[in-house]
C-alpha positions in Angstrom: 0.0 -52.2 74.5 -0.5 -55.2 72.4 -4.2 -54.3 72.0 -3.4 -50.8 70.7 -0.8 -52.3 68.3 -3.4 -54.7 67.0 -5.8 -51.9 66.3 -3.1 -50.0 64.5 -2.2 -53.0 62.4 -5.9 -53.6 61.6 -6.2 -50.0 60.6 -3.2 -50.1 58.4 -4.4 -53.3 56.8 -7.8 -51.8 56.0 -6.1 -48.7 54.5 -3.8 -51.0 52.4 -6.8 -53.0 51.3 -8.7 -49.9 50.4 -5.7 -48.5 48.5 -5.2 -51.8 46.7 -8.9 -51.9 45.9 -8.8 -48.3 44.7 -5.8 -49.0 42.5 -7.6 -52.2 41.2 -10.8 -50.2 40.6 -8.9 -47.4 38.8 -7.0 -49.9 36.8 -10.0 -52.0 35.8 -12.7 -49.4 35.7 -14.4 -49.0 32.4 -14.1 -45.2 31.9 -16.3 -45.4 28.9 -19.2 -45.5 31.3 -18.5 -41.8 32.0 -18.6 -40.7 28.4 -22.4 -39.9 28.3 -22.2 -37.8 31.4 -18.9 -36.1 30.3 -20.3 -35.4 26.8 -23.5 -33.9 28.3 -21.7 -31.7 30.8 -19.2 -30.3 28.3 -22.0 -29.7 25.8 -24.1 -27.8 28.3 -21.1 -25.7 29.4 -20.0 -24.7 25.9 -23.4 -24.5 24.3 -22.2 -26.8 21.5 -22.5 -30.5 20.9 -19.5 -32.3 22.3 -18.8 -36.0 21.9 -16.1 -38.5 22.7 -17.0 -41.3 20.3 -13.9 -43.5 20.7 -12.3 -45.1 23.7 -11.9 -43.2 27.0 -9.3 -44.5 29.4 -6.9 -43.6 32.2 -3.5 -45.3 32.3 -1.1 -45.1 35.3 2.6 -45.0 34.8 5.8 -43.7 36.3 7.9 -40.9 34.9 11.5 -42.0 35.4 12.8 -38.6 34.4 11.4 -36.9 37.5 13.9 -36.4 40.4 13.9 -38.4 43.7 10.9 -40.2 45.1 8.6 -38.7 42.5 10.0 -41.0 39.9 8.4 -43.9 41.8 5.0 -42.3 42.2 2.7 -43.2 39.3 0.7 -40.6 37.6 -2.4 -41.0 35.4 -2.5 -40.3 31.7 -6.0 -39.5 30.3 -6.6 -40.8 26.8 -9.6 -40.4 24.5 -10.2 -41.1 20.8 -12.4 -39.5 18.1 -13.4 -36.3 19.9 -15.6 -33.7 18.2 -16.7 -30.3 19.2 -19.7 -29.1 17.1 -19.9 -25.9 15.0 -22.1 -22.9 15.7 -25.7 -23.3 14.5 -25.1 -21.0 11.5 -21.8 -22.7 10.6 -21.3 -24.4 7.3 -18.6 -26.9 8.3 -19.6 -30.2 9.9 -17.7 -29.4 13.1 -15.5 -26.8 14.8 -12.7 -29.0 16.1 -12.0 -32.7 15.7 -9.2 -34.8 17.3 -8.3 -38.4 16.3 -6.9 -38.7 19.8 -5.7 -36.9 22.9 -3.4 -37.9 25.7 -3.0 -35.6 28.8 -0.6 -36.3 31.7 -1.9 -35.3 35.1 -0.1 -34.6 38.5 -2.6 -35.6 41.3 -0.4 -34.3 44.1 -0.6 -30.8 42.6 -4.3 -30.8 43.5 -3.4 -30.4 47.1 -2.1 -26.9 46.3 -5.1 -26.0 44.3 -3.2 -26.4 41.0 -4.3 -28.4 38.0 -1.0 -29.5 36.6 -0.9 -31.0 33.1 2.8 -31.4 32.1 2.1 -32.6 28.6 -0.7 -32.8 26.1 -0.4 -34.7 22.9 -3.0 -34.2 20.1 -3.5 -36.7 17.3 -4.7 -35.6 14.0 -6.2 -32.2 15.0 -8.3 -30.3 12.6 -10.4 -27.2 12.9 -12.9 -25.2 10.8 -12.8 -21.5 11.7 -15.7 -19.3 10.4 -16.8 -15.7 10.7 -19.8 -14.1 9.1 -20.0 -10.6 7.5 -22.0 -9.4 10.6 -19.1 -10.3 12.9 -20.4 -13.6 14.4 -17.5 -16.0 14.9 -17.7 -19.7 15.6 -14.7 -19.4 18.1 -16.9 -17.4 20.4 -18.9 -19.4 22.9 -21.9 -17.5 24.3 -22.5 -19.8 27.3 -18.9 -19.8 28.3 -18.7 -16.0 27.9 -21.8 -15.5 30.1 -20.3 -17.9 32.7 -17.0 -15.9 32.8 -18.9 -12.6 33.3 -20.9 -14.1 36.2 -17.7 -15.3 37.9 -15.6 -12.3 37.1 -16.0 -10.8 40.6 -14.9 -14.1 42.2 -11.4 -14.9 41.1 -10.7 -18.6 41.3 -8.1 -19.9 43.7 -7.2 -22.6 41.3 -4.4 -22.3 38.8 -4.2 -24.1 35.5 -0.6 -25.1 34.6 0.0 -26.6 31.1 3.4 -27.6 30.0 4.1 -28.7 26.4 1.5 -29.3 23.7 2.5 -31.5 20.9 0.7 -32.9 17.9 1.2 -34.6 14.6 0.1 -33.1 11.3 -2.9 -30.8 11.8 -5.2 -28.9 9.4 -7.1 -25.7 9.8 -9.6 -24.2 7.4 -10.6 -20.5 7.6 -13.7 -19.0 6.0 -13.8 -15.3 7.0 -16.4 -13.2 5.2 -15.1 -10.0 6.9 -11.7 -10.2 5.3 -12.9 -12.3 2.4 -10.5 -15.1 3.4 -10.8 -18.7 2.4 -7.6 -20.4 3.4 -6.5 -24.0 4.3 -3.5 -24.3 6.6 -1.5 -27.5 7.3 0.9 -27.6 10.3 3.6 -30.3 10.7 6.1 -30.8 13.6 9.7 -30.4 12.5 10.8 -33.3 14.6 14.1 -32.0 15.9 13.8 -28.3 16.8 15.4 -25.9 14.3 17.5 -23.1 15.9 15.9 -19.7 15.4 19.3 -18.0 15.0 20.2 -20.5 12.2 17.1 -19.5 10.1 17.3 -15.8 10.9 21.0 -15.7 10.2 20.6 -17.4 6.8 17.8 -15.1 5.9 19.9 -12.0 6.7 22.9 -13.3 4.8 25.0 -14.4 7.8 25.1 -14.3 11.5 26.5 -11.4 13.4 26.5 -10.4 17.0 23.0 -9.0 16.9 21.6 -12.3 15.4 23.4 -14.4 17.9 22.1 -12.4 20.9 18.6 -12.4 19.5 18.7 -16.1 18.7 20.0 -17.0 22.1 17.0 -15.3 23.8 14.5 -16.9 21.5 13.1 -20.4 21.4 13.7 -22.7 18.4 11.3 -23.3 15.6 9.1 -26.3 16.3 6.5 -26.4 13.5 6.3 -25.9 9.8 3.2 -24.7 8.0 1.9 -24.1 4.6 -1.3 -22.4 3.4 -3.3 -21.9 0.2 -6.5 -20.2 -0.6 -7.8 -16.6 -1.2 -7.6 -13.5 0.9 -9.2 -10.1 0.0 -10.3 -11.6 -3.3 -6.8 -12.5 -4.3 -5.3 -16.0 -4.5 -2.7 -16.6 -1.7 -0.2 -19.2 -0.8 2.5 -19.4 1.7 4.7 -21.4 4.0 6.9 -20.8 7.1 7.8 -21.9 10.6 6.7 -21.1 14.1 8.0 -21.8 17.6 6.7 -24.4 20.0 3.5 -23.9 22.0 5.5 -23.8 25.3 6.3 -20.2 24.6 2.6 -19.3 24.7 2.8 -19.7 28.5 5.8 -17.4 28.9 5.3 -13.7 28.0 9.0 -13.0 28.4 10.1 -15.7 25.9 10.0 -14.3 22.3 8.0 -16.5 19.9 9.7 -17.0 16.6 7.9 -16.5 13.2 8.9 -17.1 9.7 6.5 -16.3 6.8 6.8 -16.5 3.1 3.5 -15.4 1.6 2.4 -14.8 -2.0 -0.8 -13.1 -3.0 -1.0 -12.7 -6.8 2.3 -11.1 -7.8 2.8 -9.7 -4.3 5.3 -11.5 -2.0 5.8 -10.9 1.7 8.6 -12.5 3.7 9.1 -12.2 7.4 11.6 -13.4 10.0 11.4 -12.3 13.6 9.7 -12.6 16.9 6.3 -12.0 18.6 6.5 -11.1 22.3 3.7 -12.3 24.6 1.8 -14.1 21.9 -1.2 -14.9 24.0 -1.9 -11.1 24.4 -0.3 -10.1 21.1 2.3 -7.8 22.8 4.9 -6.7 20.3 6.6 -7.6 17.0 10.2 -7.3 15.9 10.5 -8.5 12.3 12.7 -8.4 9.3 10.1 -7.5 6.5 10.5 -7.8 2.8 7.9 -6.7 0.3 7.8 -7.1 -3.4 5.1 -6.9 -6.1 3.8 -5.2 -9.3 2.2 -2.2 -7.5 2.1 -0.8 -4.0 -1.6 -0.2 -4.5 -2.2 -3.9 -4.7 -1.2 -4.3 -1.0 -4.5 -2.7 0.1 -6.5 -5.9 0.2 -3.8 -7.6 2.2 -2.9 -4.9 4.8 -5.7 -2.4 4.6 -3.3 0.5 4.0 -4.0 2.9 1.2 -0.8 3.3 -1.0 -0.4 4.7 -4.5 -0.4 2.8 -7.7 3.3 2.3 -8.8 5.4 0.2 -11.0 7.1 -3.0 -9.7 8.6 -2.6 -6.3 10.7 -4.3 -3.6 11.6 -3.2 -0.1 13.6 -4.6 2.8 13.5 -3.2 6.3 12.8 -3.7 10.0 9.2 -3.7 11.3 8.6 -3.1 14.9 5.1 -3.0 16.4 3.5 -2.2 19.7 0.2 -4.0 19.5 -0.9 -2.8 23.0 -0.4 0.9 22.5 -3.4 2.7 24.2 -3.7 5.1 21.2 -3.9 2.1 18.8 -1.6 -0.6 17.6 1.4 1.1 16.1 3.8 -0.3 13.4 7.1 1.3 12.5 8.8 0.2 9.3 12.2 1.7 9.9 15.4 2.1 7.9 14.0 0.3 4.8 15.6 0.3 1.4 14.1 -0.7 -1.9 13.2 0.1 -5.5 10.1 1.3 -7.3 10.5 0.7 -11.0 14.0 1.9 -11.7 14.1 4.3 -8.8 15.6 3.8 -5.4 13.6 4.5 -2.2 14.5 4.6 1.5 13.1 6.0 4.7 10.9 5.4 7.7 7.1 4.9 7.8 4.8 4.7 10.9 1.3 3.4 10.9 -1.1 3.8 13.9 -4.4 2.0 13.9 -6.1 4.7 15.9 -9.5 6.5 15.8 -11.3 8.0 14.0 -9.1 6.6 11.2 -5.7 4.9 11.0 -2.8 7.3 10.2 0.3 6.8 8.0 3.2 9.2 8.5 6.9 9.3 7.6 9.7 10.5 5.3 10.9 9.0 2.1 14.0 9.8 0.0 15.1 8.8 -3.5 18.6 9.5 -4.5 17.9 8.8 -8.2 14.3 8.9 -9.3 13.2 8.0 -12.8 10.5 10.5 -13.9 8.7 7.6 -15.8 8.1 5.9 -12.4 5.8 8.8 -11.4 3.4 8.1 -14.4 1.4 5.4 -12.7 0.4 7.8 -9.9 -2.0 9.5 -12.4 -2.6 6.6 -14.7 -0.4 8.1 -17.4 1.8 5.0 -17.8 1.7 2.7 -20.8 -1.0 0.1 -21.3 1.5 -2.7 -20.8 2.6 -1.1 -17.5 -1.1 -0.7 -16.4 -1.7 -4.4 -17.1 1.4 -5.4 -15.2 0.3 -3.6 -12.0 -3.2 -5.1 -12.3 -5.2 -2.0 -13.4 -8.8 -3.0 -14.3 -9.5 -0.1 -16.7 -7.9 0.1 -20.2 -6.8 3.3 -21.9 -8.9 3.8 -25.1 -6.7 3.7 -28.1 -8.1 7.0 -29.4 -7.7 8.9 -26.1 -4.6 10.8 -25.0 -5.7 11.9 -21.5 -5.5 9.1 -18.8 -9.0 7.7 -18.1 -7.9 5.4 -15.2 -10.0 6.4 -12.1 -8.6 7.5 -8.8 -9.6 5.1 -6.0 -11.3 7.7 -3.8 -13.2 5.0 -1.9 -9.8 4.1 -0.2 -9.0 7.7 0.7 -11.5 7.7 3.5 -10.0 4.5 5.1 -7.0 6.3 6.6 -5.2 9.6 7.0 -1.6 10.3 5.9 1.2 12.8 6.3 4.2 11.8 4.3 7.1 13.9 2.9 9.1 12.8 -0.1 12.4 14.1 -1.6 13.7 13.1 -4.9 17.3 14.3 -4.9 18.0 13.6 -8.6 15.5 13.1 -11.3 16.5 10.9 -14.3 14.7 11.8 -17.5 15.5 12.2 -21.2 17.5 15.3 -21.9 14.4 17.0 -23.4 13.0 17.7 -19.9 15.8 18.7 -17.5 14.2 18.2 -14.1 16.7 18.3 -11.3 14.8 17.4 -8.1 11.4 16.9 -6.5 10.0 17.8 -3.2 6.5 16.7 -2.2 4.4 16.8 1.0 1.4 14.4 0.8 -1.5 15.0 3.2 -4.6 12.8 3.2 -7.3 13.8 5.7 -10.8 12.3 5.8 -10.8 11.6 2.0 -9.2 14.9 1.0 -5.8 14.6 -0.7 -3.4 17.5 -0.9 0.1 17.9 -2.3 1.4 21.1 -0.7 3.9 21.6 -2.2 4.7 19.5 -5.2 7.8 21.3 -6.3 10.3 20.5 -9.1 13.7 22.0 -9.9 13.5 22.5 -13.6 15.9 24.1 -16.1 17.6 26.3 -13.5 14.3 27.5 -12.0 11.4 26.1 -10.0 8.0 24.6 -10.9 5.8 25.0 -7.8 2.5 23.1 -7.8 -0.3 23.0 -5.3 -2.7 20.1 -5.8 -6.0 19.7 -3.9 -8.3 16.7 -4.6 -11.5 16.4 -2.6 -12.5 12.7 -2.5 -15.4 13.4 -0.1 -17.4 14.7 -3.1 -18.8 12.5 -5.9 -17.5 13.0 -8.4 -14.1 14.1 -7.1 -13.4 17.9 -7.1 -9.9 19.0 -7.9 -7.9 22.2 -8.1 -4.3 22.7 -9.4 -2.3 25.9 -9.0 1.0 26.1 -10.8 3.8 28.7 -11.0 6.8 28.4 -13.3 9.6 30.8 -12.5 12.9 31.6 -14.2 13.1 28.4 -16.4 16.3 29.0 -18.4 15.8 28.3 -22.1 19.3 27.2 -22.7 18.8 24.5 -20.0 15.3 23.7 -21.1 16.5 23.0 -24.6 20.1 21.9 -23.8 20.4 19.8 -27.1 19.6 22.8 -29.3 22.9 24.4 -30.1 21.3 27.8 -31.0 19.8 28.0 -27.5 23.2 27.7 -25.8 23.8 31.4 -25.9 20.2 32.3 -25.1 19.6 34.4 -21.9 15.9 33.9 -22.2 13.5 32.6 -19.6 10.1 31.0 -19.4 7.6 32.2 -16.7 4.0 31.1 -16.2 1.0 30.6 -13.9 -2.0 28.4 -14.0 -5.1 27.9 -11.8 -7.4 25.1 -13.0 -10.3 23.4 -11.3 -12.7 20.6 -12.3 -14.7 17.6 -11.2 -14.2 14.0 -12.2 -12.5 10.8 -11.0 -9.8 10.7 -13.6 -7.3 13.1 -15.3 -9.5 13.0 -18.4 -12.7 13.8 -16.5 -11.1 16.6 -14.5 -9.7 18.3 -17.6 -13.0 17.6 -19.5 -14.9 19.8 -16.9 -12.1 22.2 -16.1 -12.4 26.0 -15.5 -9.5 28.3 -15.1 -6.7 30.0 -16.9 -3.1 29.5 -18.0 -0.7 32.4 -18.6 2.8 32.0 -20.0 5.7 34.2 -21.3 8.9 33.2 -23.1 11.5 35.6 -24.4 14.8 35.5 -26.3 14.8 32.0 -27.8 15.0 30.2 -31.2 12.7 27.9 -33.1 13.6 25.4 -35.8 12.4 22.2 -37.3 15.3 20.5 -35.5 13.9 21.6 -32.2 10.5 20.1 -33.1 12.0 16.8 -34.1 14.0 16.7 -30.9 10.8 17.2 -28.9 9.0 14.5 -31.0 6.3 17.1 -32.1 5.5 16.0 -35.7 2.8 18.6 -36.0 5.1 21.3 -34.7 7.7 20.2 -37.2 5.2 20.6 -39.9 4.1 24.0 -38.8 7.6 25.4 -38.3 8.6 24.0 -41.8 5.6 25.8 -43.3 6.2 29.1 -41.5 10.0 29.4 -41.5 11.3 26.7 -43.8 14.5 25.0 -42.5 15.9 28.1 -40.9 16.5 28.8 -37.2 14.4 31.8 -36.4 14.9 34.1 -33.4 11.9 34.4 -31.0 11.7 37.8 -29.4 8.7 36.9 -27.2 5.9 34.2 -26.9 2.7 35.2 -25.1 -0.1 32.9 -24.1 -3.2 33.8 -22.1 -5.5 30.7 -22.2 -9.0 30.6 -20.6 -10.9 27.3 -19.8 -14.6 26.9 -19.3 -16.3 23.5 -18.9 -13.3 21.8 -20.5 -13.1 24.2 -23.5 -9.8 26.0 -23.7 -9.6 29.1 -25.9 -6.5 31.4 -26.2 -7.6 35.0 -25.3 -4.1 35.9 -26.5 -1.5 33.6 -28.2 1.2 35.5 -30.0 4.8 34.6 -31.2 6.9 37.7 -32.1 9.9 36.4 -34.2 12.6 38.3 -36.0 10.8 38.2 -39.3 7.1 37.7 -38.4 4.4 38.0 -35.8 2.3 34.9 -35.5 -1.2 34.8 -34.0 -2.9 31.6 -32.9 -6.7 31.4 -32.3 -9.2 28.6 -32.0 -10.0 26.1 -29.3 -9.2 22.7 -27.7 -12.1 20.7 -26.3 -10.6 18.5 -23.5 -14.0 16.8 -23.0 -14.0 15.4 -26.5 -10.2 15.9 -27.1 -10.9 17.7 -30.4 -8.6 20.5 -31.7 -9.5 23.4 -34.0 -6.7 25.9 -34.1 -5.7 28.6 -36.6 -2.1 29.9 -37.0 -1.9 33.2 -38.9 1.5 34.9 -39.7 2.2 38.5 -40.5 5.5 39.3 -42.2 7.8 42.0 -40.9 8.9 43.7 -44.1 9.0 42.2 -47.6 10.0 38.6 -47.1 9.0 35.3 -48.6 7.1 34.4 -45.5 4.5 37.0 -46.5 3.5 34.6 -49.4 2.8 31.8 -47.0 -0.9 30.9 -46.2 -2.4 30.7 -42.8 -2.3 27.2 -41.2 -4.6 25.1 -39.1 -4.4 22.1 -36.7 -7.5 20.0 -36.4 -8.2 16.4 -35.4 -7.7 15.1 -31.8 -5.1 15.3 -29.1 -4.2 11.7 -30.0 -4.1 12.3 -33.7 -3.7 16.0 -34.7 -4.0 16.9 -38.4 -2.2 20.1 -39.6 -3.0 21.7 -42.9 -3.0 24.9 -45.0 -6.0 27.2 -45.2 -7.4 28.3 -48.5 -7.1 31.7 -50.1 -9.9 33.7 -48.4 -8.6 33.2 -44.9 -5.2 34.4 -46.0 -6.5 37.9 -46.5 -7.4 37.9 -42.7 -3.7 37.7 -42.0 -2.9 41.1 -43.3 -2.8 42.6 -39.8 -2.1 41.3 -36.4 -5.2 39.5 -35.1 -5.8 39.4 -31.3 -9.3 38.0 -30.6 -10.8 39.0 -27.2 -7.6 40.7 -26.0 -8.4 43.2 -23.2 -6.4 45.3 -20.8 -7.2 42.8 -18.0 -5.4 39.7 -19.3 -2.6 41.8 -20.6 -2.0 43.4 -17.3 -1.9 39.9 -15.7 0.7 38.9 -18.2 2.9 41.9 -17.5 3.2 40.7 -14.0 5.2 37.7 -15.4 7.7 39.8 -17.3 11.2 39.5 -15.9 14.4 40.7 -17.6 16.8 38.0 -18.7 20.3 38.2 -17.5 20.3 41.9 -17.3 19.1 42.2 -20.9 16.1 44.3 -22.0 13.0 42.2 -21.9 11.2 42.1 -25.3 7.8 40.8 -24.1 7.1 44.1 -22.2 7.0 46.3 -25.4 4.8 43.7 -27.2 2.3 43.6 -24.4 2.2 47.4 -24.2 1.4 47.4 -27.9 -1.3 44.8 -27.5 -2.9 46.9 -24.7 -3.4 49.7 -27.3 -5.4 47.4 -29.6 -9.2 47.7 -29.6 -11.0 44.7 -28.2 -12.7 42.4 -30.8 
């Protein structure tokens, strides 16, 4: 018995000596001897140069915060200094990642359960250079590691990696991405004491509230602050914000808080919310605010084609499902805002699907300023164009907008958006009541079907089709004006208040070109218009701001208000040249015929106005008039004597039964009164063609 006890004592003594020797060895071993081997192995695995250039050491210590006996069991802490992971061969930066130091706590007993447990990692002075070329090659992709993962994909490992917290002092990241044209430097700093998510979200939303408290209670606190500066999409950008701790990266069920305040040029984006399952980019739930000088300037930032507008601001809730099988979907719901002086609210949904992303939704404006629609066609002022960042300038001598449509963006996505303007605000000279538009963009083809206005008690129905697939753009506009009441159309003209007259018209015009000026400069089509039972006066022209009209009315009628029985216009257009086939005003004391042409390509005007007096009146002594010059600067004048002799009879150049028959289709009695345009057109039909 004593012999067995002796053997056991010797065995225990040997084990104790070996354990002490192992502890002494581990405590005194120069771990720097392993650096060459470790550097070589990691370099071979990653296919990049890896080097620990500073001290490599393992320290043993107890964690007194652990419960029970484990608080007495020492655990190793691996430390290393001056660690560098090299860049890709094509990279411009001197390295991919550099750390001044790293300290990682290890749990040796966890190895018995095939689990690599690292409760805490502390990084000192981390910095990274992230690069991507235009061909898609990225320095965060490791070819050797990817090939190894594919080879072992069929053999799932029995080992589990368990990482707890990751902490670091101030870090820096630089990004050079040629795909998105981004050159950004990012600094990240620990906040020290965590800042409660609910506190920041509540402050941003103007208070707390039950919803904020519930969301904040289920979300971790902010742990890091960041700030960035550089360029993105060719625009200067800067921003700051906060994010949660890296612990949440291991827990898909724990929402990861985000706070962003980003500025790009005059565009500002602010975000407060959460990211679910951040390692796999699961879902977003954010409070999103946007503001800037034009919605069109968001394109370089978000890749979504939006129209050019005046200054805007919006505030709403953005929810996203980034793992949707049909493509990542974003829903900007219940947002409110302003564009120029107009309010806007609604819901928009964006799906990043194939073959193109798609934007859909419904927008409403309770009070829409008509002037805020001008930037959509480049018809706003030069000051407004400069404010929203337009690159082209409107020539001082041109009246038609020359700013080009950005058709290259139309093929980047599809759209189906409905817009309702419940009340249109405009000066009283153009009484528009409402607006209804359905915008459809499909593979570079833009359609507005309909674009409908409530105008002067009637409707102005427009159908716009712009084919951006063609170069230059091909466009077609169909327009129909029905039952526009003259007393509402000219509400500030007292003599019109008793008028029962109406204006009716149709137009069908098509052309090619990437601007309004180019489209009209190549336009083909026709415009037909009838107006009956109205008045005309110099006061009316002054009210409309028509100086040329004021001059002509003064020359024809003096200062009197003159009753208009009927106005007939049948205008033909060919290659941008507009010529009236029939343009007649039948007034109470004269019949006035207008001939000539307007060249929309050059914007030149050459029109003649020839009156014929009814009976013996002073107007019979007046000479025919003309309007020349340009659309921007028209020049009226009086013809010399020989042309006056041509005004002895009613002149209708090119009038035929065809156009007159088309005009008769527009005739509509006014308020039960006899229509006076019908007899005039019947009379014109009997005239011989010239």
